[in-house]
PALO-233869 format. One record per residue: residue number from 1; residue in one letter; x, y, z of N, C-alpha, C, CB in turn. Coordinates in Angstrom, 3 decimals, always signed. Glycine has a CB too. Example, Ala and Ser with C-alpha at 12.3 -4.5 7.8 and 13.67 -1.06 7.14 Angstrom:
BEGIN
<site n="1" res="A" n_c1="+13.190" n_c2="-5.690" n_c3="+7.800" ca_c1="+12.300" ca_c2="-4.500" ca_c3="+7.800" c_c1="+13.200" c_c2="-3.300" c_c3="+7.800" cb_c1="+11.308" cb_c2="-4.473" cb_c3="+9.046"/>
<site n="2" res="S" n_c1="+12.850" n_c2="-2.250" n_c3="+7.080" ca_c1="+13.670" ca_c2="-1.060" ca_c3="+7.140" c_c1="+12.900" c_c2="+0.030" c_c3="+7.870" cb_c1="+14.084" cb_c2="-0.598" cb_c3="+5.725"/>
This chain:
BEGIN
<site n="1" res="M" n_c1="-14.432" n_c2="+35.112" n_c3="-31.974" ca_c1="-13.604" ca_c2="+34.186" ca_c3="-31.231" c_c1="-13.804" c_c2="+32.770" c_c3="-31.756" cb_c1="-13.923" cb_c2="+34.258" cb_c3="-29.734"/>
<site n="2" res="Y" n_c1="-15.036" n_c2="+32.434" n_c3="-32.044" ca_c1="-15.326" ca_c2="+31.089" ca_c3="-32.524" c_c1="-14.731" c_c2="+30.870" c_c3="-33.917" cb_c1="-16.842" cb_c2="+30.845" cb_c3="-32.546"/>
<site n="3" res="V" n_c1="-14.861" n_c2="+31.844" n_c3="-34.781" ca_c1="-14.396" ca_c2="+31.708" ca_c3="-36.161" c_c1="-12.875" c_c2="+31.716" c_c3="-36.244" cb_c1="-14.967" cb_c2="+32.828" cb_c3="-37.023"/>
<site n="4" res="Y" n_c1="-12.212" n_c2="+32.626" n_c3="-35.517" ca_c1="-10.766" ca_c2="+32.792" ca_c3="-35.633" c_c1="-9.968" c_c2="+32.002" c_c3="-34.602" cb_c1="-10.424" cb_c2="+34.236" cb_c3="-35.514"/>
<site n="5" res="G" n_c1="-10.617" n_c2="+31.451" n_c3="-33.611" ca_c1="-9.910" ca_c2="+30.688" ca_c3="-32.586" c_c1="-9.015" c_c2="+31.555" c_c3="-31.718" cb_c1="-9.089" cb_c2="+29.608" cb_c3="-33.228"/>
<site n="6" res="F" n_c1="-9.399" n_c2="+32.795" n_c3="-31.517" ca_c1="-8.617" ca_c2="+33.749" ca_c3="-30.740" c_c1="-9.430" c_c2="+34.199" c_c3="-29.534" cb_c1="-8.200" cb_c2="+34.967" cb_c3="-31.607"/>
<site n="7" res="I" n_c1="-8.827" n_c2="+34.142" n_c3="-28.366" ca_c1="-9.472" ca_c2="+34.609" ca_c3="-27.140" c_c1="-8.744" c_c2="+35.858" c_c3="-26.664" cb_c1="-9.469" cb_c2="+33.500" cb_c3="-26.033"/>
<site n="8" res="P" n_c1="-9.463" n_c2="+36.968" n_c3="-26.498" ca_c1="-8.818" ca_c2="+38.192" ca_c3="-26.009" c_c1="-8.229" c_c2="+37.989" c_c3="-24.613" cb_c1="-9.824" cb_c2="+39.352" cb_c3="-25.989"/>
<site n="9" res="D" n_c1="-7.164" n_c2="+38.700" n_c3="-24.335" ca_c1="-6.501" ca_c2="+38.596" ca_c3="-23.036" c_c1="-7.439" c_c2="+38.929" c_c3="-21.878" cb_c1="-5.295" cb_c2="+39.514" cb_c3="-22.998"/>
<site n="10" res="D" n_c1="-8.381" n_c2="+39.836" n_c3="-22.103" ca_c1="-9.302" ca_c2="+40.233" ca_c3="-21.035" c_c1="-10.224" c_c2="+39.091" c_c3="-20.604" cb_c1="-10.136" cb_c2="+41.418" cb_c3="-21.486"/>
<site n="11" res="F" n_c1="-10.416" n_c2="+38.098" n_c3="-21.455" ca_c1="-11.280" ca_c2="+36.977" ca_c3="-21.111" c_c1="-10.648" c_c2="+36.056" c_c3="-20.084" cb_c1="-11.627" cb_c2="+36.195" cb_c3="-22.347"/>
<site n="12" res="V" n_c1="-9.349" n_c2="+36.053" n_c3="-19.980" ca_c1="-8.677" ca_c2="+35.127" ca_c3="-19.065" c_c1="-8.247" c_c2="+35.804" c_c3="-17.769" cb_c1="-7.467" cb_c2="+34.514" cb_c3="-19.743"/>
<site n="13" res="I" n_c1="-8.629" n_c2="+37.040" n_c3="-17.588" ca_c1="-8.289" ca_c2="+37.762" ca_c3="-16.360" c_c1="-9.396" c_c2="+37.533" c_c3="-15.331" cb_c1="-8.096" cb_c2="+39.291" cb_c3="-16.639"/>
<site n="14" res="G" n_c1="-8.994" n_c2="+37.215" n_c3="-14.128" ca_c1="-9.953" ca_c2="+37.008" ca_c3="-13.053" c_c1="-9.311" c_c2="+37.314" c_c3="-11.718" cb_c1="-10.492" cb_c2="+35.578" cb_c3="-13.070"/>
<site n="15" res="I" n_c1="-10.099" n_c2="+37.248" n_c3="-10.686" ca_c1="-9.619" ca_c2="+37.484" ca_c3="-9.325" c_c1="-9.670" c_c2="+36.165" c_c3="-8.578" cb_c1="-10.468" cb_c2="+38.582" cb_c3="-8.594"/>
<site n="16" res="A" n_c1="-8.528" n_c2="+35.716" n_c3="-8.074" ca_c1="-8.453" ca_c2="+34.474" ca_c3="-7.312" c_c1="-8.753" c_c2="+34.769" c_c3="-5.839" cb_c1="-7.051" cb_c2="+33.807" cb_c3="-7.471"/>
<site n="17" res="V" n_c1="-9.751" n_c2="+34.086" n_c3="-5.314" ca_c1="-10.171" ca_c2="+34.281" ca_c3="-3.929" c_c1="-9.942" c_c2="+32.973" c_c3="-3.171" cb_c1="-11.675" cb_c2="+34.730" cb_c3="-3.847"/>
<site n="18" res="P" n_c1="-9.086" n_c2="+32.979" n_c3="-2.126" ca_c1="-8.897" ca_c2="+31.751" ca_c3="-1.350" c_c1="-10.081" c_c2="+31.507" c_c3="-0.422" cb_c1="-7.594" cb_c2="+31.823" cb_c3="-0.536"/>
<site n="19" res="L" n_c1="-10.581" n_c2="+30.285" n_c3="-0.446" ca_c1="-11.699" ca_c2="+29.899" ca_c3="+0.419" c_c1="-11.249" c_c2="+28.776" c_c3="+1.343" cb_c1="-12.935" cb_c2="+29.457" cb_c3="-0.421"/>
<site n="20" res="V" n_c1="-11.654" n_c2="+28.859" n_c3="+2.607" ca_c1="-11.298" ca_c2="+27.834" ca_c3="+3.582" c_c1="-12.159" c_c2="+26.603" c_c3="+3.334" cb_c1="-11.478" cb_c2="+28.355" cb_c3="+5.038"/>
<site n="21" res="K" n_c1="-11.537" n_c2="+25.419" n_c3="+3.276" ca_c1="-12.282" ca_c2="+24.177" ca_c3="+3.065" c_c1="-13.077" c_c2="+23.788" c_c3="+4.300" cb_c1="-11.334" cb_c2="+23.049" cb_c3="+2.684"/>
<site n="22" res="M" n_c1="-12.395" n_c2="+23.738" n_c3="+5.472" ca_c1="-13.057" ca_c2="+23.340" ca_c3="+6.711" c_c1="-12.702" c_c2="+24.335" c_c3="+7.804" cb_c1="-12.654" cb_c2="+21.898" cb_c3="+7.126"/>
<site n="23" res="L" n_c1="-13.662" n_c2="+24.662" n_c3="+8.620" ca_c1="-13.425" ca_c2="+25.555" ca_c3="+9.748" c_c1="-13.654" c_c2="+24.790" c_c3="+11.041" cb_c1="-14.343" cb_c2="+26.806" cb_c3="+9.677"/>
<site n="24" res="D" n_c1="-12.627" n_c2="+24.102" n_c3="+11.509" ca_c1="-12.710" ca_c2="+23.364" ca_c3="+12.778" c_c1="-11.809" c_c2="+23.986" c_c3="+13.836" cb_c1="-12.329" cb_c2="+21.891" cb_c3="+12.569"/>
<site n="25" res="G" n_c1="-11.624" n_c2="+25.263" n_c3="+13.745" ca_c1="-10.760" ca_c2="+25.951" ca_c3="+14.696" c_c1="-9.878" c_c2="+26.953" c_c3="+13.978" cb_c1="-9.902" cb_c2="+24.949" cb_c3="+15.474"/>
<site n="26" res="N" n_c1="-9.337" n_c2="+27.897" n_c3="+14.715" ca_c1="-8.525" ca_c2="+28.950" ca_c3="+14.102" c_c1="-7.189" c_c2="+28.450" c_c3="+13.588" cb_c1="-8.292" cb_c2="+30.053" cb_c3="+15.088"/>
<site n="27" res="K" n_c1="-6.635" n_c2="+27.401" n_c3="+14.201" ca_c1="-5.312" ca_c2="+26.963" ca_c3="+13.769" c_c1="-5.351" c_c2="+26.306" c_c3="+12.383" cb_c1="-4.729" cb_c2="+25.991" cb_c3="+14.788"/>
<site n="28" res="L" n_c1="-6.532" n_c2="+25.836" n_c3="+11.937" ca_c1="-6.636" ca_c2="+25.248" ca_c3="+10.604" c_c1="-6.536" c_c2="+26.297" c_c3="+9.506" cb_c1="-7.940" cb_c2="+24.489" cb_c3="+10.469"/>
<site n="29" res="R" n_c1="-6.777" n_c2="+27.551" n_c3="+9.831" ca_c1="-6.619" ca_c2="+28.620" ca_c3="+8.844" c_c1="-5.149" c_c2="+28.830" c_c3="+8.479" cb_c1="-7.218" cb_c2="+29.926" cb_c3="+9.377"/>
<site n="30" res="A" n_c1="-4.240" n_c2="+28.388" n_c3="+9.335" ca_c1="-2.817" ca_c2="+28.566" ca_c3="+9.072" c_c1="-2.248" c_c2="+27.496" c_c3="+8.148" cb_c1="-2.057" cb_c2="+28.566" cb_c3="+10.368"/>
<site n="31" res="V" n_c1="-3.020" n_c2="+26.460" n_c3="+7.846" ca_c1="-2.550" ca_c2="+25.364" ca_c3="+6.998" c_c1="-2.938" c_c2="+25.670" c_c3="+5.548" cb_c1="-3.151" cb_c2="+23.989" cb_c3="+7.464"/>
<site n="32" res="S" n_c1="-1.935" n_c2="+25.751" n_c3="+4.671" ca_c1="-2.198" ca_c2="+26.132" ca_c3="+3.283" c_c1="-3.006" c_c2="+25.080" c_c3="+2.533" cb_c1="-0.893" cb_c2="+26.378" cb_c3="+2.560"/>
<site n="33" res="Q" n_c1="-2.928" n_c2="+23.811" n_c3="+2.930" ca_c1="-3.690" ca_c2="+22.764" ca_c3="+2.262" c_c1="-5.183" c_c2="+22.849" c_c3="+2.576" cb_c1="-3.157" cb_c2="+21.404" cb_c3="+2.663"/>
<site n="34" res="N" n_c1="-5.551" n_c2="+23.679" n_c3="+3.524" ca_c1="-6.938" ca_c2="+23.811" ca_c3="+3.931" c_c1="-7.673" c_c2="+24.894" c_c3="+3.141" cb_c1="-7.011" cb_c2="+24.114" cb_c3="+5.408"/>
<site n="35" res="Y" n_c1="-7.056" n_c2="+25.366" n_c3="+2.068" ca_c1="-7.663" ca_c2="+26.390" ca_c3="+1.228" c_c1="-7.835" c_c2="+25.859" c_c3="-0.190" cb_c1="-6.809" cb_c2="+27.677" cb_c3="+1.226"/>
<site n="36" res="R" n_c1="-8.862" n_c2="+26.373" n_c3="-0.870" ca_c1="-9.006" ca_c2="+26.130" ca_c3="-2.296" c_c1="-9.256" c_c2="+27.479" c_c3="-2.948" cb_c1="-10.166" cb_c2="+25.110" cb_c3="-2.604"/>
<site n="37" res="L" n_c1="-8.892" n_c2="+27.592" n_c3="-4.213" ca_c1="-9.064" ca_c2="+28.857" ca_c3="-4.909" c_c1="-10.357" c_c2="+28.860" c_c3="-5.704" cb_c1="-7.878" cb_c2="+29.129" cb_c3="-5.827"/>
<site n="38" res="S" n_c1="-11.008" n_c2="+29.975" n_c3="-5.696" ca_c1="-12.168" ca_c2="+30.207" ca_c3="-6.530" c_c1="-11.831" c_c2="+31.401" c_c3="-7.410" cb_c1="-13.470" cb_c2="+30.451" cb_c3="-5.676"/>
<site n="39" res="L" n_c1="-12.052" n_c2="+31.267" n_c3="-8.707" ca_c1="-11.712" ca_c2="+32.340" ca_c3="-9.639" c_c1="-12.964" c_c2="+33.100" c_c3="-10.026" cb_c1="-11.013" cb_c2="+31.783" cb_c3="-10.892"/>
<site n="40" res="L" n_c1="-12.964" n_c2="+34.392" n_c3="-9.786" ca_c1="-14.063" ca_c2="+35.257" ca_c3="-10.197" c_c1="-13.738" c_c2="+35.788" c_c3="-11.578" cb_c1="-14.295" cb_c2="+36.423" cb_c3="-9.180"/>
<site n="41" res="S" n_c1="-14.483" n_c2="+35.343" n_c3="-12.568" ca_c1="-14.240" ca_c2="+35.732" ca_c3="-13.955" c_c1="-15.121" c_c2="+36.911" c_c3="-14.333" cb_c1="-14.493" cb_c2="+34.550" cb_c3="-14.905"/>
<site n="42" res="Q" n_c1="-14.792" n_c2="+37.507" n_c3="-15.479" ca_c1="-15.589" ca_c2="+38.615" ca_c3="-15.972" c_c1="-16.911" c_c2="+38.097" c_c3="-16.527" cb_c1="-14.819" cb_c2="+39.402" cb_c3="-17.046"/>
<site n="43" res="I" n_c1="-17.928" n_c2="+38.912" n_c3="-16.451" ca_c1="-19.263" ca_c2="+38.515" ca_c3="-16.879" c_c1="-19.298" c_c2="+38.191" c_c3="-18.368" cb_c1="-20.265" cb_c2="+39.613" cb_c3="-16.561"/>
<site n="44" res="I" n_c1="-18.581" n_c2="+38.947" n_c3="-19.189" ca_c1="-18.627" ca_c2="+38.719" ca_c3="-20.634" c_c1="-18.070" c_c2="+37.342" c_c3="-20.996" cb_c1="-17.842" cb_c2="+39.814" cb_c3="-21.370"/>
<site n="45" res="S" n_c1="-17.045" n_c2="+36.891" n_c3="-20.272" ca_c1="-16.510" ca_c2="+35.560" ca_c3="-20.559" c_c1="-17.480" c_c2="+34.479" c_c3="-20.102" cb_c1="-15.146" cb_c2="+35.368" cb_c3="-19.878"/>
<site n="46" res="K" n_c1="-18.163" n_c2="+34.708" n_c3="-18.987" ca_c1="-19.176" ca_c2="+33.758" ca_c3="-18.519" c_c1="-20.339" c_c2="+33.664" c_c3="-19.512" cb_c1="-19.698" cb_c2="+34.172" cb_c3="-17.129"/>
<site n="47" res="L" n_c1="-20.777" n_c2="+34.793" n_c3="-20.059" ca_c1="-21.844" ca_c2="+34.784" ca_c3="-21.054" c_c1="-21.430" c_c2="+34.028" c_c3="-22.307" cb_c1="-22.243" cb_c2="+36.208" cb_c3="-21.414"/>
<site n="48" res="F" n_c1="-20.183" n_c2="+34.209" n_c3="-22.732" ca_c1="-19.679" ca_c2="+33.498" ca_c3="-23.901" c_c1="-19.629" c_c2="+31.998" c_c3="-23.634" cb_c1="-18.286" cb_c2="+34.018" cb_c3="-24.290"/>
<site n="49" res="E" n_c1="-19.194" n_c2="+31.601" n_c3="-22.429" ca_c1="-19.175" ca_c2="+30.185" ca_c3="-22.060" c_c1="-20.586" c_c2="+29.600" c_c3="-22.083" cb_c1="-18.546" cb_c2="+30.000" cb_c3="-20.666"/>
<site n="50" res="M" n_c1="-21.561" n_c2="+30.345" n_c3="-21.568" ca_c1="-22.943" ca_c2="+29.857" ca_c3="-21.569" c_c1="-23.475" c_c2="+29.715" c_c3="-22.990" cb_c1="-23.843" cb_c2="+30.802" cb_c3="-20.763"/>
<site n="51" res="A" n_c1="-23.109" n_c2="+30.657" n_c3="-23.867" ca_c1="-23.548" ca_c2="+30.570" ca_c3="-25.265" c_c1="-22.937" c_c2="+29.345" c_c3="-25.943" cb_c1="-23.164" cb_c2="+31.854" cb_c3="-26.038"/>
<site n="52" res="L" n_c1="-21.663" n_c2="+29.075" n_c3="-25.675" ca_c1="-21.024" ca_c2="+27.891" ca_c3="-26.246" c_c1="-21.654" c_c2="+26.608" c_c3="-25.725" cb_c1="-19.533" cb_c2="+27.897" cb_c3="-25.940"/>
<site n="53" res="M" n_c1="-21.981" n_c2="+26.583" n_c3="-24.444" ca_c1="-22.621" ca_c2="+25.402" ca_c3="-23.871" c_c1="-24.007" c_c2="+25.194" c_c3="-24.476" cb_c1="-22.721" cb_c2="+25.532" cb_c3="-22.343"/>
<site n="54" res="K" n_c1="-24.717" n_c2="+26.267" n_c3="-24.747" ca_c1="-26.042" ca_c2="+26.161" ca_c3="-25.360" c_c1="-25.924" c_c2="+25.592" c_c3="-26.774" cb_c1="-26.742" cb_c2="+27.541" cb_c3="-25.391"/>
<site n="55" res="L" n_c1="-24.884" n_c2="+26.019" n_c3="-27.505" ca_c1="-24.698" ca_c2="+25.554" ca_c3="-28.879" c_c1="-24.118" c_c2="+24.149" c_c3="-28.960" cb_c1="-23.803" cb_c2="+26.504" cb_c3="-29.619"/>
<site n="56" res="F" n_c1="-23.113" n_c2="+23.860" n_c3="-28.134" ca_c1="-22.353" ca_c2="+22.622" ca_c3="-28.281" c_c1="-22.403" c_c2="+21.702" c_c3="-27.071" cb_c1="-20.943" cb_c2="+22.948" cb_c3="-28.576"/>
<site n="57" res="G" n_c1="-23.233" n_c2="+22.001" n_c3="-26.097" ca_c1="-23.262" ca_c2="+21.235" ca_c3="-24.856" c_c1="-23.549" c_c2="+19.756" c_c3="-25.047" cb_c1="-24.277" cb_c2="+21.810" cb_c3="-23.945"/>
<site n="58" res="T" n_c1="-24.383" n_c2="+19.415" n_c3="-26.013" ca_c1="-24.717" ca_c2="+18.015" ca_c3="-26.235" c_c1="-23.574" c_c2="+17.252" c_c3="-26.893" cb_c1="-25.962" cb_c2="+17.908" cb_c3="-27.087"/>
<site n="59" res="Q" n_c1="-22.649" n_c2="+17.962" n_c3="-27.519" ca_c1="-21.522" ca_c2="+17.322" ca_c3="-28.201" c_c1="-20.294" c_c2="+17.189" c_c3="-27.308" cb_c1="-21.159" cb_c2="+18.105" cb_c3="-29.443"/>
<site n="60" res="L" n_c1="-20.290" n_c2="+17.888" n_c3="-26.181" ca_c1="-19.143" ca_c2="+17.869" ca_c3="-25.282" c_c1="-19.287" c_c2="+16.753" c_c3="-24.265" cb_c1="-18.987" cb_c2="+19.216" cb_c3="-24.574"/>
<site n="61" res="Q" n_c1="-18.171" n_c2="+16.116" n_c3="-23.954" ca_c1="-18.164" ca_c2="+15.058" ca_c3="-22.954" c_c1="-17.015" c_c2="+15.302" c_c3="-21.996" cb_c1="-18.050" cb_c2="+13.661" cb_c3="-23.613"/>
<site n="62" res="S" n_c1="-17.206" n_c2="+14.915" n_c3="-20.749" ca_c1="-16.117" ca_c2="+15.000" ca_c3="-19.789" c_c1="-15.665" c_c2="+13.581" c_c3="-19.463" cb_c1="-16.553" cb_c2="+15.769" cb_c3="-18.498"/>
<site n="63" res="D" n_c1="-14.508" n_c2="+13.486" n_c3="-18.875" ca_c1="-13.963" ca_c2="+12.194" ca_c3="-18.494" c_c1="-14.851" c_c2="+11.550" c_c3="-17.439" cb_c1="-12.522" cb_c2="+12.342" cb_c3="-17.975"/>
<site n="64" res="S" n_c1="-14.923" n_c2="+10.225" n_c3="-17.437" ca_c1="-15.785" ca_c2="+9.529" ca_c3="-16.483" c_c1="-15.330" c_c2="+9.715" c_c3="-15.040" cb_c1="-15.832" cb_c2="+8.056" cb_c3="-16.812"/>
<site n="65" res="L" n_c1="-14.070" n_c2="+10.126" n_c3="-14.822" ca_c1="-13.569" ca_c2="+10.351" ca_c3="-13.468" c_c1="-13.881" c_c2="+11.751" c_c3="-12.946" cb_c1="-12.078" cb_c2="+10.121" cb_c3="-13.431"/>
<site n="66" res="Q" n_c1="-14.409" n_c2="+12.631" n_c3="-13.789" ca_c1="-14.743" ca_c2="+13.997" ca_c3="-13.391" c_c1="-16.185" c_c2="+14.039" c_c3="-12.882" cb_c1="-14.549" cb_c2="+14.985" cb_c3="-14.579"/>
<site n="67" res="Y" n_c1="-16.420" n_c2="+13.488" n_c3="-11.712" ca_c1="-17.769" ca_c2="+13.393" ca_c3="-11.175" c_c1="-18.419" c_c2="+14.749" c_c3="-10.938" cb_c1="-17.747" cb_c2="+12.623" cb_c3="-9.894"/>
<site n="68" res="S" n_c1="-17.658" n_c2="+15.716" n_c3="-10.471" ca_c1="-18.265" ca_c2="+17.000" ca_c3="-10.112" c_c1="-18.684" c_c2="+17.805" c_c3="-11.329" cb_c1="-17.304" cb_c2="+17.812" cb_c3="-9.278"/>
<site n="69" res="F" n_c1="-18.248" n_c2="+17.420" n_c3="-12.526" ca_c1="-18.601" ca_c2="+18.164" ca_c3="-13.728" c_c1="-19.636" c_c2="+17.443" c_c3="-14.577" cb_c1="-17.369" cb_c2="+18.425" cb_c3="-14.548"/>
<site n="70" res="Q" n_c1="-20.195" n_c2="+16.357" n_c3="-14.076" ca_c1="-21.218" ca_c2="+15.631" ca_c3="-14.805" c_c1="-22.587" c_c2="+15.969" c_c3="-14.229" cb_c1="-20.958" cb_c2="+14.112" cb_c3="-14.750"/>
<site n="71" res="S" n_c1="-23.567" n_c2="+16.077" n_c3="-15.107" ca_c1="-24.908" ca_c2="+16.396" ca_c3="-14.621" c_c1="-25.523" c_c2="+15.180" c_c3="-13.934" cb_c1="-25.810" cb_c2="+16.872" cb_c3="-15.779"/>
<site n="72" res="N" n_c1="-26.380" n_c2="+15.444" n_c3="-12.976" ca_c1="-27.064" ca_c2="+14.407" ca_c3="-12.202" c_c1="-26.117" c_c2="+13.479" c_c3="-11.460" cb_c1="-27.934" cb_c2="+13.597" cb_c3="-13.104"/>
<site n="73" res="S" n_c1="-25.012" n_c2="+13.999" n_c3="-10.972" ca_c1="-24.075" ca_c2="+13.181" ca_c3="-10.185" c_c1="-23.455" c_c2="+14.048" c_c3="-9.098" cb_c1="-22.963" cb_c2="+12.557" cb_c3="-11.095"/>
<site n="74" res="S" n_c1="-22.863" n_c2="+13.383" n_c3="-8.127" ca_c1="-22.181" ca_c2="+14.098" ca_c3="-7.062" c_c1="-20.956" c_c2="+13.316" c_c3="-6.650" cb_c1="-23.112" cb_c2="+14.330" cb_c3="-5.860"/>
<site n="75" res="C" n_c1="-20.113" n_c2="+13.923" n_c3="-5.837" ca_c1="-18.895" ca_c2="+13.245" ca_c3="-5.372" c_c1="-19.210" c_c2="+12.070" c_c3="-4.445" cb_c1="-17.984" cb_c2="+14.239" cb_c3="-4.650"/>
<site n="76" res="S" n_c1="-20.310" n_c2="+12.147" n_c3="-3.723" ca_c1="-20.655" ca_c2="+11.057" ca_c3="-2.804" c_c1="-21.309" c_c2="+9.929" c_c3="-3.579" cb_c1="-21.594" cb_c2="+11.553" cb_c3="-1.676"/>
């Protein structure tokens, strides 16, 4: 995959699971904006991502506005 720049179709298949953001009553479950999606990926794709991060993690940078994806930082 690294050499040819090709990702198999099976690597991008996952299960989308809706998660409730806040539970302040049953009527909030009916509001679609109160959900976020979490994608359950296959283990082999996660292992490949971890291997890439181990090899190239020091060379990768995220945007300064992406607080949740930066190490030693939080949204608050």
